[in-house]
MARFIMI-580476 format. One record per residue (C-alpha): residue in three letters; x, y, z. Coordinates in steps of 0.02 Angstrom, whole numbers, padded with zeros to 5 digits, always signed. Layout:
N
ALAXYZ ...
//
This chain:
726
MET+03984-00049+02993 MET+03865+00054+03085 ASN+03723-00021+03187 PHE+03565+00051+03210 GLU+03597+00119+03379 GLU+03782+00195+03326 ALA+03695+00264+03163 LEU+03554+00342+03268 ASP+03697+00410+03415 THR+03785+00479+03279 ASP+03632+00582+03205 LEU+03568+00655+03372 ARG+03758+00707+03416 ASN+03753+00841+03252 ALA+03567+00870+03264 GLN+03530+01036+03317 GLU+03386+01115+03405 VAL+03268+01220+03281 ASN+03088+01307+03332 ALA+02953+01194+03258 ALA+02853+01362+03229 THR+02988+01442+03116 VAL+03020+01282+03006 ALA+02829+01269+02989 ILE+02802+01447+02934 LYS+02960+01442+02823 THR+02900+01290+02746 PHE+02729+01311+02723 SER+02797+01468+02647 GLU+02902+01381+02515 TYR+02743+01266+02474 GLY+02632+01410+02446 LYS+02750+01497+02326 GLU+02785+01349+02223 VAL+02575+01328+02206 ILE+02571+01511+02167 LEU+02719+01523+02018 ALA+02705+01316+01972 ARG+02535+01260+01959 ALA+02404+01399+02010 LEU+02395+01554+01926 ALA+02411+01593+01734 ASP+02541+01695+01662 LEU+02469+01859+01601 ARG+02575+01863+01458 ASP+02468+01687+01369 GLY+02346+01681+01495 LEU+02387+01510+01529 LYS+02432+01398+01695 PRO+02602+01275+01670 SER+02481+01125+01626 GLN+02415+01208+01476 ARG+02542+01265+01428 ARG+02622+01072+01437 ALA+02470+01009+01360 LEU+02505+01103+01195 TRP+02690+01085+01194 ALA+02669+00917+01208 MET+02539+00892+01081 LYS+02654+00987+00948 ASN+02799+00853+01008 LEU+02675+00740+00926 LYS+02658+00826+00785 LEU+02475+00864+00802 SER+02435+00971+00682 LEU+02261+01054+00597 SER+02243+00953+00482 GLY+02297+00783+00527 SER+02210+00627+00633 HIS+02180+00662+00803 LYS+02283+00572+00911 LYS+02220+00485+01070 SER+02205+00583+01232 ALA+02312+00453+01336 ARG+02441+00464+01210 ILE+02451+00645+01246 VAL+02450+00626+01416 GLY+02590+00523+01440 GLU+02704+00640+01340 MET+02648+00766+01432 ILE+02664+00675+01611 GLY+02823+00578+01567 ARG+02908+00724+01512 TYR+02883+00890+01561 HIS+02734+00889+01697 PRO+02763+00762+01827 HIS+02607+00765+01917 GLY+02424+00631+01902 ASP+02372+00581+01747 LEU+02210+00640+01811 SER+02272+00815+01835 ALA+02340+00830+01668 TYR+02183+00737+01571 GLU+02043+00850+01667 THR+02170+00992+01608 MET+02158+00945+01407 VAL+01967+00914+01473 GLY+01942+01114+01512 MET+02027+01158+01359 ALA+01919+01072+01247 GLN+01735+01116+01296 PRO+01684+01271+01202 TRP+01543+01320+01331 ILE+01686+01361+01446 ASN+01795+01458+01319 ASN+01780+01589+01211 LEU+01934+01509+01105 HIS+01944+01322+01152 LEU+02120+01297+01107 ILE+02087+01077+01095 ASP+01988+01007+00951 GLY+01902+00856+01036 GLN+01849+00701+00976 GLY+01727+00583+01046 ASN+01621+00620+01221 TRP+01713+00782+01309 GLY+01581+00793+01418 SER+01439+00917+01428 ILE+01363+01098+01497 ASP+01226+00978+01593 GLY+01376+00907+01703 ASP+01407+00745+01612 GLU+01593+00675+01637 ALA+01714+00670+01500 ALA+01752+00475+01444 LYS+01910+00408+01496 GLN+02083+00457+01413 ARG+02092+00306+01339 TYR+01925+00337+01255 THR+01940+00501+01177 GLU+02039+00578+01040 ALA+02119+00758+01013 ARG+02228+00877+00922 PHE+02245+01041+00891 SER+02089+01182+00879 ASP+02102+01350+00743 PHE+02141+01446+00895 GLY+02265+01323+00971 TYR+02383+01314+00822 LEU+02397+01511+00835 PHE+02496+01460+00996 LEU+02632+01376+00903 ARG+02651+01515+00758 ASP+02785+01608+00816 LEU+02842+01483+00935 SER+03044+01463+00914 PRO+03191+01447+01030 HIS+03222+01637+00951 SER+03032+01712+01007 VAL+03020+01668+01195 ASP+03153+01593+01317 PHE+03155+01399+01355 VAL+03188+01329+01506 PRO+03251+01121+01542 ASN+03125+01024+01595 TYR+03107+00927+01789 ASP+03231+00808+01745 ASP+03348+00921+01640 THR+03334+00815+01503 GLU+03241+00912+01369 LYS+03203+01098+01355 GLU+03002+01165+01347 PRO+02961+01365+01321 VAL+02918+01462+01462 VAL+02769+01549+01380 MET+02687+01530+01246 PRO+02684+01682+01083 VAL+02535+01695+01072 PRO+02464+01818+00951 PHE+02328+01897+01061 PRO+02287+01934+01260 ASN+02225+01753+01294 ILE+02224+01809+01471 LEU+02055+01940+01438 ILE+01982+01838+01278 ASN+01962+01662+01403 GLY+01981+01728+01562 VAL+02032+01613+01704 PRO+01886+01539+01772 PRO+01818+01518+01948 GLY+01931+01368+02057 SER+02089+01446+02005 ILE+02147+01435+02179 ALA+02319+01457+02266 VAL+02372+01471+02424 GLY+02292+01627+02498 ILE+02249+01668+02315 THR+02106+01649+02224 SER+02094+01715+02044 LYS+01939+01753+01938 ILE+01934+01843+01777 PHE+01783+01816+01669 PRO+01814+01808+01467 ASN+01783+01936+01354 ASN+01720+01975+01172 THR+01859+01910+01052 THR+01830+02065+00917 GLU+01806+02210+01060 ILE+01975+02137+01150 MET+02063+02162+00982 ASN+01998+02322+00957 ALA+02077+02395+01108 MET+02232+02303+01077 ILE+02233+02388+00906 GLU+02179+02544+00982 SER+02333+02544+01097 LEU+02463+02499+00976 LYS+02412+02666+00880 ARG+02422+02751+01035 ARG+02576+02668+01053 ARG+02642+02708+00879 ASP+02580+02898+00915 ASP+02655+02925+01076 LYS+02495+02900+01129 LYS+02438+02838+01292 MET+02308+02706+01325 THR+02158+02767+01463 VAL+02052+02677+01532 ALA+01894+02776+01451 ALA+01977+02726+01253 PHE+01969+02541+01329 ALA+01795+02527+01367 LYS+01752+02611+01209 HIS+01800+02438+01136 VAL+01764+02322+01258 ALA+01568+02334+01340 GLY+01598+02206+01495 PRO+01623+02008+01496 ASP+01559+01890+01377 PHE+01512+01719+01410 PRO+01541+01576+01291 MET+01365+01523+01323 GLY+01278+01708+01343 GLY+01165+01786+01455 ILE+01140+01946+01534 ILE+01236+02058+01655 TYR+01179+02218+01748 ASP+01242+02315+01886 LEU+01432+02289+01825 ASP+01566+02439+01858 PHE+01644+02390+01738 GLN+01777+02552+01734 LYS+01828+02496+01907 VAL+01865+02321+01850 ILE+01971+02404+01715 GLU+02075+02495+01833 THR+02090+02395+01984 GLY+02038+02213+01940 GLU+01897+02219+02046 GLY+01724+02237+02057 GLY+01558+02122+02023 PHE+01415+02097+01924 ARG+01267+01999+01913 PHE+01230+01858+01775 ARG+01033+01827+01730 SER+00992+01698+01626 GLY+00857+01799+01485 TYR+00691+01706+01454 ASP+00557+01709+01316 ILE+00372+01684+01345 GLU+00293+01541+01209 LYS+00108+01466+01235 ILE+00034+01284+01226 GLY-00153+01330+01204 ARG-00218+01409+01352 ARG-00030+01377+01469 LYS+00099+01494+01425 MET+00292+01424+01466 LEU+00450+01508+01517 VAL+00600+01474+01398 PHE+00776+01513+01477 ARG+00910+01513+01360 HIS+01057+01544+01475 VAL+01174+01457+01594 PRO+01292+01544+01714 TYR+01473+01545+01681 TYR+01538+01374+01750 PHE+01339+01312+01811 GLN+01293+01136+01754 LYS+01141+01160+01671 GLY+01065+00990+01741 ALA+01096+01080+01922 LEU+00992+01217+01873 LEU+00852+01128+01807 ASP+00862+01021+01978 GLU+00867+01210+02084 ILE+00710+01239+01995 LEU+00611+01082+02022 ASN+00675+01075+02209 LEU+00606+01256+02218 LYS+00440+01182+02163 ARG+00431+01038+02279 THR+00475+01129+02439 SER+00447+01306+02419 LYS+00279+01363+02506 SER+00255+01502+02381 LYS+00109+01523+02298 PHE+00234+01564+02140 ALA+00298+01381+02139 SER+00124+01301+02148 GLN+00082+01391+01985 ILE+00228+01292+01888 ALA+00144+01159+01809 SER+00302+01058+01755 ILE+00501+01077+01706 ARG+00605+01003+01555 ASP+00740+01027+01443 GLU+00722+01044+01281 SER+00925+01102+01243 ASP+00992+01038+01097 LYS+01168+01051+01024 ASP+01121+01223+00943 GLU+01030+01292+01077 ILE+00971+01320+01241 ARG+00795+01270+01318 MET+00777+01264+01492 VAL+00573+01255+01499 VAL+00432+01290+01633 GLU+00263+01279+01596 LEU+00154+01360+01706 LYS-00045+01325+01765 THR-00176+01429+01658 GLY-00206+01603+01729 ALA-00012+01607+01824 ASN+00067+01783+01778 PRO+00241+01715+01693 ASP+00339+01874+01758 GLU+00306+01848+01910 ILE+00354+01676+01900 ALA+00537+01720+01834 ALA+00548+01847+01967 PHE+00498+01710+02106 LEU+00658+01610+01988 TYR+00786+01747+01973 LYS+00768+01756+02170 ASN+00776+01599+02221 THR+00893+01522+02118 ASN+01045+01536+02019 LEU+00953+01617+01866 ASP+01016+01763+01924 THR+01188+01747+01991 SER+01327+01873+02071 PHE+01517+01856+01994 LYS+01629+01948+02062 TYR+01823+01962+01992 GLN+01982+01934+02083 SER+02113+01985+01949 TYR+02284+01890+02004 VAL+02400+01839+01883 LEU+02572+01794+01877 ASP+02676+01947+01804 THR+02893+01942+01791 ASN+02995+02082+01837 GLU+03138+02179+01756 GLN+03239+02012+01799 LYS+03127+01900+01740 GLU+03056+01836+01898 PHE+02864+01792+01933 PHE+02774+01852+02053 PRO+02573+01842+02093 ALA+02496+02033+02054 LYS+02302+02123+02042 LEU+02305+02185+01910 GLY+02169+02292+01810 LEU+02112+02239+01633 LEU+02202+02411+01570 ASP+02367+02330+01642 MET+02339+02163+01577 LEU+02338+02234+01417 GLU+02473+02323+01425 LYS+02588+02220+01514 TYR+02540+02106+01364 LEU+02587+02212+01234 ASN+02755+02240+01298 PHE+02771+02017+01292 LYS+02717+02074+01107 GLU+02822+02186+01050 ASP+02967+02105+01165 VAL+02944+01940+01040 PHE+02905+02031+00866 LEU+03077+02128+00905 ARG+03155+01951+00938 GLU+03086+01901+00783 LEU+03157+02015+00692 GLU+03316+02021+00734 GLU+03321+01834+00686 LYS+03260+01841+00543 LEU+03385+01984+00492 SER+03518+01892+00535 LYS+03475+01731+00432 LEU+03437+01832+00287 LYS+03596+01933+00325 ALA+03702+01749+00313 ARG+03605+01712+00161 LEU+03654+01868+00079 HIS+03817+01832+00113 LEU+03813+01653+00031 LEU+03741+01738-00102 GLU+03870+01853-00126 GLY+03996+01691-00127 PHE+03910+01596-00258 LEU+03907+01751-00384 ARG+04088+01777-00359 ALA+04106+01604-00362 ILE+04036+01594-00520 ASP+04120+01756-00610 MET+04284+01644-00553 ILE+04224+01481-00617 ASP+04372+01415-00682 GLU+04496+01472-00513 VAL+04363+01363-00394 ILE+04374+01225-00512 LYS+04577+01244-00530 VAL+04576+01268-00322 VAL+04450+01120-00273 LYS+04520+01007-00408 LYS+04686+00985-00320 ALA+04612+00993-00144 ASN+04631+00812-00043 GLY+04430+00810+00022 LYS+04273+00929+00049 ALA+04370+00999+00201 ASP+04548+01041+00117 ALA+04444+01105-00047 ALA+04358+01225+00071 LYS+04511+01264+00200 LYS+04593+01293-00006 LEU+04453+01410-00067 HIS+04485+01533+00109 ASP+04653+01541+00088 GLU+04680+01569-00099 LEU+04522+01655-00171 LYS+04467+01742-00007 PHE+04304+01655+00000 SER+04251+01672+00192 GLU+04227+01503+00286 PRO+04018+01511+00278 GLN+04043+01532+00103 SER+04196+01410+00075 LEU+04078+01279+00145 ALA+03922+01330+00054 ILE+04009+01331-00115 VAL+04100+01140-00081 SER+03923+01068-00017 MET+03854+01115-00198 PRO+03824+01026-00358 LEU+03916+01099-00499 TYR+03770+01154-00602 LYS+03723+01286-00453 ILE+03891+01386-00504 SER+03855+01388-00707 LYS+03804+01551-00795 LEU+03635+01478-00808 GLU+03604+01491-00629 LYS+03659+01660-00617 GLU+03504+01723-00659 VAL+03411+01619-00520 ILE+03550+01684-00379 LEU+03534+01849-00431 LYS+03351+01858-00416 GLU+03358+01777-00240 LYS+03474+01878-00176 ALA+03356+02048-00238 ARG+03217+01965-00121 VAL+03327+01937+00009 GLU+03390+02104+00007 SER+03207+02173+00001 GLU+03168+02080+00145 ILE+03345+02126+00256 GLU+03276+02317+00209 ASP+03097+02298+00258 ILE+03160+02208+00416 GLU+03284+02343+00434 GLU+03142+02489+00418 LYS+03039+02420+00563 LEU+03195+02385+00684 ASN+03261+02571+00650 ASN+03071+02657+00615 LYS+02949+02669+00757 ARG+02796+02687+00652 GLU+02830+02563+00542 PHE+02871+02417+00687 TYR+02707+02451+00760 ASN+02626+02475+00581 ALA+02681+02302+00546 LEU+02594+02233+00730 ILE+02446+02316+00710 GLU+02417+02255+00534 ASP+02439+02068+00611 ALA+02328+02103+00751 LYS+02217+02145+00604 ILE+02248+01987+00523 ILE+02203+01893+00698 LYS+02050+01987+00729 LYS+01982+01915+00569 LYS+02049+01724+00604 ILE+01961+01753+00795 GLY+01831+01887+00794 LYS+01664+01838+00844 LYS+01500+01922+00880 ARG+01457+01980+01079 LYS+01350+01848+01137 THR+01315+01936+01330 GLU+01211+02075+01328 ILE+01246+02208+01450 ARG+01128+02301+01539 GLU+01129+02447+01646 LYS+00961+02404+01752 VAL+00859+02238+01738 ALA+00675+02246+01759 LYS+00646+02196+01913 ILE+00496+02127+01988 SER+00459+02156+02151 LEU+00380+01987+02233 ASP+00340+02123+02376 GLU+00243+02199+02269 THR+00098+02045+02215 VAL+00064+02031+02422 PRO-00089+02113+02476 LYS-00011+02222+02623 GLN-00093+02175+02778 LEU-00067+02231+02933 ALA+00019+02073+03019 PHE+00079+02018+03216 LEU+00234+01913+03263 LEU+00224+01840+03431 ILE+00389+01763+03481 THR+00382+01650+03630 LYS+00523+01586+03752 ILE+00559+01428+03703 GLY+00589+01493+03519 TYR+00405+01498+03442 VAL+00366+01618+03312 ILE+00167+01632+03308 LYS+00104+01769+03172 LEU-00076+01831+03205 SER-00181+01938+03090 SER-00245+02093+03158 ARG-00403+02013+03195 GLU-00325+01875+03280 PHE-00217+01999+03383 THR-00371+02100+03453 ARG-00448+01927+03499 TYR-00269+01878+03587 LYS-00258+02038+03666 THR-00431+02042+03729 GLY-00407+01879+03806 GLU-00555+01797+03672 TYR-00380+01690+03580 GLN-00271+01585+03656 PRO-00081+01572+03539 PRO-00068+01374+03526 LEU+00091+01357+03655 ILE+00173+01220+03711 ASP+00168+01183+03887 GLY+00279+01290+03990 ASP+00310+01418+03866 GLN+00276+01602+03854 VAL+00253+01755+03751 VAL+00418+01858+03780 LEU+00408+01979+03633 GLU+00261+02047+03521 ILE+00299+02147+03354 GLU+00183+02229+03221 THR+00228+02246+03062 ASP+00125+02201+02879 THR+00149+02079+02770 ARG+00266+02174+02649 GLN+00395+02189+02774 THR+00557+02088+02832 ALA+00579+01992+03012 LEU+00741+02007+03044 PHE+00800+01848+03160 ILE+00974+01875+03254 SER+01049+01734+03338 GLN+01178+01747+03503 ASN+01332+01759+03404 GLY+01260+01877+03285 THR+01210+01815+03138 VAL+01064+01892+03063 PHE+00938+01798+02960 GLY+00808+01889+02862 ARG+00647+01809+02830 LYS+00492+01927+02740 VAL+00326+01936+02821 PHE+00209+01857+02708 GLN+00326+01701+02688 ILE+00311+01645+02870 PRO+00135+01523+02879 ASP+00019+01574+02994 GLY+00003+01493+03146 ARG+00143+01420+03263 ASN+00304+01410+03172 PHE+00486+01333+03253 MET+00595+01461+03245 LYS+00738+01340+03175 SER+00617+01260+03038 LEU+00633+01451+02970 ILE+00815+01488+02993 GLU+00972+01372+03016 SER+01049+01430+03164 ASP+01117+01314+03320 TYR+01114+01470+03419 ASP+00936+01540+03510 ILE+00857+01675+03437 VAL+00872+01844+03584 SER+00782+01973+03461 VAL+00667+02010+03308 VAL+00639+02146+03210 THR+00552+02210+03051 PRO+00631+02363+02992 VAL+00510+02451+02882 GLU+00569+02450+02702 MET+00759+02423+02774 ASN+00766+02596+02835 GLY+00824+02660+02987 PHE+00962+02562+03122 LEU+00967+02425+03213 LEU+01053+02445+03396 PHE+01169+02316+03438 VAL+01206+02272+03627 THR+01332+02134+03698 GLU+01338+02027+03844 ASP+01511+02093+03857 GLY+01447+02287+03864 TYR+01498+02344+03686 VAL+01365+02441+03595 LYS+01335+02475+03418 PHE+01209+02558+03262 VAL+01216+02469+03120 LYS+01095+02537+02934 ALA+00954+02446+02906 GLU+01014+02445+02731 GLU+01134+02324+02769 PHE+01048+02180+02805 GLN+00970+02156+02625 GLY+01073+02006+02611 ALA+01007+01933+02757 LEU+00865+01829+02653 ARG+00999+01699+02615 LYS+00970+01526+02698 THR+01134+01537+02822 GLY+01122+01729+02851 ILE+01241+01855+02865 VAL+01359+01937+02996 GLY+01269+02074+03108 ALA+01386+02096+03252 LYS+01516+02007+03366 PRO+01445+01887+03486 THR+01383+01866+03615 ILE+01215+01961+03576 LEU+01107+02010+03735 LYS+00970+02114+03635 VAL+00933+02225+03454 PHE+00825+02362+03454 TYR+00771+02444+03303 ILE+00780+02645+03294 ASP+00666+02704+03155 THR+00800+02892+03208 ILE+00928+02938+03325 ARG+00860+03070+03417 GLU+00944+03189+03546 ASP+00834+03147+03719 MET+00853+02962+03696 THR+00941+02863+03814 ILE+00989+02674+03837 THR+01023+02598+04003 LEU+01140+02466+04019 TYR+01068+02332+04159 GLY+01242+02224+04222 LYS+01226+02093+04377 LEU+01346+02237+04495 LYS+01341+02393+04361 LYS+01209+02508+04266 ILE+01244+02643+04144 THR+01131+02775+04055 PHE+01196+02870+03911 LEU+01127+02975+03751 LEU+01116+02855+03588 SER+01199+02981+03512 GLN+01362+02938+03589 ILE+01332+02779+03505 SER+01439+02781+03321 VAL+01360+02699+03159 GLN+01477+02525+03123 GLY+01474+02434+02975 ARG+01393+02241+03008 ALA+01541+02159+03056 ALA+01634+02272+03188 ARG+01628+02247+03365 GLY+01554+02415+03409 VAL+01614+02548+03549 THR+01622+02517+03749 GLY+01474+02558+03806 ILE+01541+02515+03999 LYS+01661+02453+04095 LEU+01614+02290+04158 SER+01730+02184+04299 ARG+01779+02002+04249 GLU+01626+01945+04368 ASP+01497+02060+04287 LYS+01389+02036+04130 ILE+01283+02158+04032 VAL+01068+02070+04072 ASP+00958+02196+04011 ALA+00970+02366+03893 VAL+00783+02475+03910 ILE+00779+02641+03776 GLU+00684+02780+03840 GLN+00645+02967+03795 ASN+00665+03097+03908 THR+00743+03001+04048 ARG+00747+03063+04242 LYS+00895+02930+04278 LYS+01065+03021+04273 ILE+01155+03024+04106 GLN+01321+02985+04108 ASN+01437+02966+03948 ARG+01479+02814+03860 GLY+01606+02694+03920 GLY+01614+02746+04107 ALA+01612+02619+04271 GLY+01409+02649+04267 LEU+01352+02648+04426 LYS+01294+02523+04577 VAL+01151+02419+04529 
//
């Protein structure tokens, strides 16, 4: 027996040199593929991830039903992870919880008993306390399930079989969607739920068109399906649903609707919807924190916030102080909380090719419906063929029974001289020419069954079986009958799962601009060297310019920039790393304010501009000599706390230009070189673009200043040149 040193020496002699990076890329790619195919993405055919499908399969094997008793969740989890899903019990239970919560599913598949969490964000009780069985909707997943309707594969240890997909009779991927949080390696999937009745109507329409050799179109789909429909309702606007139907991409905004109620002289805002996959408790905390921390006059007009919700309705109550305008407060809350929020589609699903291999695909809603119907047709075809095979086998036996009755004496004579059941069947086959199945059936049946009294019963069954065979063959051989059967089944399913729409779709919503409630007054911003913003009124600024007023500066600080604006404009603060932060001028407190208390940036602010009504352009200049124009309107989103990307670092200076005139020039001053060129030579680009070369710099040089002029007398060169010596 080799010792450790000998074994190590042998291993080293057999070792091969490999590239570590190549091995890492290969193994991570394999891991990523496994995550995508076996865990993270839902199959477009049944709308389920593997963990969800295995949970339903485990429940079936435990013989759970609609009318039977509930079973402990821990028992189901044990069945699931022990036989089909070799992962943690907590993740398996979380899968069950997600399928049992009606506030995140249009059709919840599990009927839970006990504490299964709440929309407030309360967690479900431990699995040893809760119980579960199939819901009405979940049980439909099993309606057509058999080894003949869908493929089965070995489980993880090759000891049992499990279905590759559930033969669900409705497009679950479109009805329940794929909730946020479905993250694979390099792919995230978000498909929002749709109304059950609308989706079934679209499904029926598509089946009719297939029957009539017509193609389902985007317009036809949109005629039946208005847009997402969330379990808890709400208002959707700014939705380009045609793009979603075609490509699976696009977004929309969600808004919680409100009513105005009165208590004495005071008014209340009663918000009635929680955004999809948001927690009501967290939303109320947002409103409460806004009331406590905001310096806005609107926050000060909120008297109290409370939750009056019950199991039947959502009531998030914001009580206002006397004299407050409810619509203005609602606009303030929409602007600063997730009562108004955005959603974006990322419609990635698992698709299959002709070889039944899985691959991730981004599909539009119409493609999902059509591919689901291809699957539905295949399931229905397999069911018909299997049923036809069984009926023909039964008819064959019935024909044998009738023949046996007609020659009962010969049959009895043959059976009497046989040595046992097997020999009797063989003699019936050899001597009376019954088939093997007929022979076995005859010797297995009670003697009275082949009496003349039973002949009428057998003839009735034979007529029924022949009628069923004729009906199935008609469906298999006649395209119209095939699709008519699918259409009738879809109508039955529609009656079972159809619901009224809960979510209102609007092209636009009434928007109250908070700026319009602010008096328009001239204002001035003084920017200091060490990072302070001093906001002055017109009167204070006049006194400052005449020397009568000295702004509150810290020792050694000085004003480096003066900006004239008004209280309805937006001030854009541009940091050295290219991030742009926007703040409404009226929201900047009067007096001296440290910039980092207004914006969340660890970088120095190099410029502050106030585009008039967000029109015109921002001209960015970087230290390495790049320049670019960006439309001011692209910075509408800069009001968020973290700002938005405006340019690549390192930013030296930013100018606001309302109109690019032909005689306007910019001069870039480096330490060693300078260049002057026309502004019209600078292209308009996106926020994240690097820009174009303003001047070619040596490694030792960098831009230290930039000046814009009109009708300059300086020598004008072409942009991107080497420039002149300073």
